[in-house]
C-alpha positions in Angstrom: 235.9 16.3 123.0 235.2 17.4 126.5 233.9 15.7 129.7 232.1 17.1 132.7 231.5 15.4 136.1 228.7 16.9 138.1 227.0 16.1 141.4 223.2 16.0 140.9 221.1 16.4 144.0 217.3 16.5 144.5 215.3 17.2 147.7 211.6 17.2 147.0 211.2 14.2 144.8 212.7 10.8 144.1 214.8 9.5 141.2 213.5 6.0 141.6 210.6 4.6 143.7 212.7 3.0 146.5 215.0 6.0 147.1 213.2 7.0 150.3 213.1 3.5 151.7 216.8 2.9 151.1 217.7 6.3 152.6 215.8 5.4 155.8 217.5 2.0 156.0 221.0 2.1 157.6 221.9 -1.5 156.6 221.3 -1.1 152.8 223.2 1.3 150.5 223.0 1.8 146.8 226.6 2.2 145.6 226.3 2.6 141.9 224.0 2.0 138.9 225.6 0.2 136.0 222.8 0.4 133.5 219.2 1.7 133.1 217.1 0.4 130.3 213.7 2.0 129.5 211.2 -0.7 128.6 207.6 -0.9 127.4 204.7 -0.1 129.7 206.3 2.8 131.5 208.9 0.8 133.4 212.6 0.7 133.8 215.1 -2.2 134.2 218.4 -1.5 135.8 221.6 -3.2 137.1 222.9 -1.7 140.3 225.3 -2.5 143.0 224.0 -2.6 146.6 225.9 -3.2 149.8 224.7 -4.4 153.1 221.9 -6.6 154.3 220.5 -8.2 151.1 217.7 -9.9 153.1 216.6 -6.4 154.2 217.0 -5.1 150.7 214.7 -7.9 149.4 212.1 -6.9 152.0 212.2 -3.3 150.8 211.8 -4.3 147.2 209.0 -6.8 148.0 207.0 -4.2 149.9 207.4 -1.4 147.4 204.3 -1.1 145.1 206.4 0.3 142.3 209.0 -2.5 142.1 207.7 -5.2 139.7 210.5 -7.7 140.1 214.0 -8.0 141.3 216.9 -10.4 141.6 219.5 -9.9 144.3 222.8 -11.7 145.2 223.1 -14.0 148.2 226.1 -12.1 149.6 226.5 -8.8 151.4 226.9 -6.9 148.2 226.8 -7.3 144.5 224.9 -6.6 141.3 221.1 -6.4 141.7 218.5 -6.5 139.0 215.4 -4.2 139.4 212.4 -3.5 137.3 210.2 -0.7 138.6 207.5 1.7 137.5 208.5 5.0 136.1 209.1 8.1 138.3 208.7 11.7 137.0 212.2 12.9 137.8 213.8 9.8 136.2 211.6 10.3 133.1 212.8 13.9 132.8 216.5 12.9 133.2 216.2 10.1 130.7 214.4 12.4 128.2 217.4 14.8 128.6 219.7 12.1 127.6 217.7 11.2 124.5 217.2 14.9 123.5 220.9 15.9 123.8 223.9 14.4 122.0 225.8 13.6 125.2 227.4 10.2 126.0 227.1 9.0 129.6 229.9 7.3 131.5 228.7 4.3 133.5 228.5 3.5 136.4 226.6 6.4 138.0 227.8 6.7 141.6 225.2 7.3 144.3 225.7 9.6 147.3 225.4 8.0 150.8 222.0 9.5 151.4 220.7 8.3 148.0 219.5 11.9 147.3 222.1 12.5 144.7 224.4 10.9 142.1 227.7 11.7 140.5 227.4 11.8 136.7 230.0 12.1 134.0 229.1 12.9 130.4 231.1 13.4 127.2 230.6 15.6 124.2 231.5 18.9 122.5 231.5 22.0 124.8 228.3 23.4 123.3 226.5 20.1 123.7 227.5 19.8 127.3 226.4 23.4 128.1 223.0 22.9 126.4 222.5 19.6 128.3 223.1 21.0 131.8 221.1 24.2 131.0 218.1 22.0 130.3 218.0 20.3 133.7 214.6 20.6 135.4 213.8 22.8 138.4 214.3 21.2 141.8 217.6 19.6 140.8 220.8 21.1 142.0 224.0 20.8 139.9 227.5 21.1 141.3 230.3 21.0 138.8 233.1 18.8 140.1 235.5 18.4 137.1 235.6 19.5 133.5 238.3 19.1 130.9 239.4 17.4 127.7 238.6 13.7 127.4 241.8 11.6 127.5 240.4 8.2 126.7 240.2 6.7 130.2 238.2 3.5 129.9 238.3 2.4 133.5 234.5 2.2 133.8 233.4 -1.4 133.0 230.4 -0.4 130.8 232.8 1.7 128.7 234.9 -1.3 128.1 232.1 -3.3 126.6 231.9 -3.5 122.8 228.8 -2.3 120.9 227.9 -6.0 120.4 228.3 -6.8 124.1 226.0 -3.8 124.9 223.4 -5.3 122.5 223.7 -8.7 124.1 223.4 -7.2 127.6 220.3 -5.1 126.6 218.7 -8.2 125.2 219.4 -10.3 128.2 217.9 -7.7 130.6 214.9 -7.2 128.4 214.1 -10.9 128.0 214.6 -11.6 131.8 217.8 -13.5 131.7 218.9 -11.9 135.0 215.6 -12.4 136.8 215.1 -14.9 139.5 214.1 -17.4 138.4 215.5 -16.7 134.9 213.0 -15.6 132.4 215.2 -16.5 129.4 217.9 -19.0 128.5 221.0 -18.9 126.4 218.8 -20.5 123.6 216.3 -17.7 123.9 219.0 -15.1 123.6 220.6 -16.8 120.6 217.3 -17.0 118.8 216.5 -13.3 119.6 219.9 -12.1 118.5 220.2 -14.6 115.6 223.7 -15.8 116.7 225.2 -19.1 117.7 224.5 -20.5 121.2 228.2 -20.6 121.9 228.6 -17.0 120.9 225.9 -16.0 123.4 227.7 -17.8 126.2 231.0 -16.2 125.3 229.5 -12.7 125.2 227.8 -13.1 128.6 231.0 -14.6 130.1 233.0 -11.6 128.9 230.4 -9.1 130.0 230.1 -10.5 133.5 233.8 -10.9 133.9 234.3 -7.2 132.9 231.7 -6.0 135.4 232.6 -8.3 138.3 236.3 -7.7 138.0 235.7 -4.0 138.2 233.7 -4.5 141.4 236.3 -6.7 143.1 239.4 -4.8 142.1 241.0 -1.9 143.9 238.5 0.8 144.9 
């Protein structure tokens, strides 16, 4: 199996609705996106890490007509939940992921100007070539690294089990990470048909994995 790390940049459009607002705000920066979940009604939910003035970030989200809801930390940085309306470029890129048999490595790192991201994907050589050849016009690709995959599981999302991914998907979809919470442990247990204590254990391990990666050595 092979991996490829590329820098993806766009100039004439936006990946997500608040890109331009964030790019123009010197006190708020999008560091990385840890998960994007397409949901019904043409919207996306994501968990991303922002740094800077979270009060200013809240203002940007509140005034964006595309952002439907959000939940931000009370510190200068941390994991932020966003639900927002679809954007054409994001639709195209998410369609590429569903149409090609590549596996994405989370998180996706953002450039300082929010006009690009660093993306790593895994798969056979032919699959990777077909995936990158299908990228839409207006998106610039720069190959940074390519090689044989050696099993590096340093990314927190890669360290989650399939079951933990399912629990996380369900928690985001039901609004567990919204403010105020849109779901409880009991709601997740009922939806997943598992014991209440199992839900709590899964969430604790998921959050510990993600947060330890953020507070560890950079």
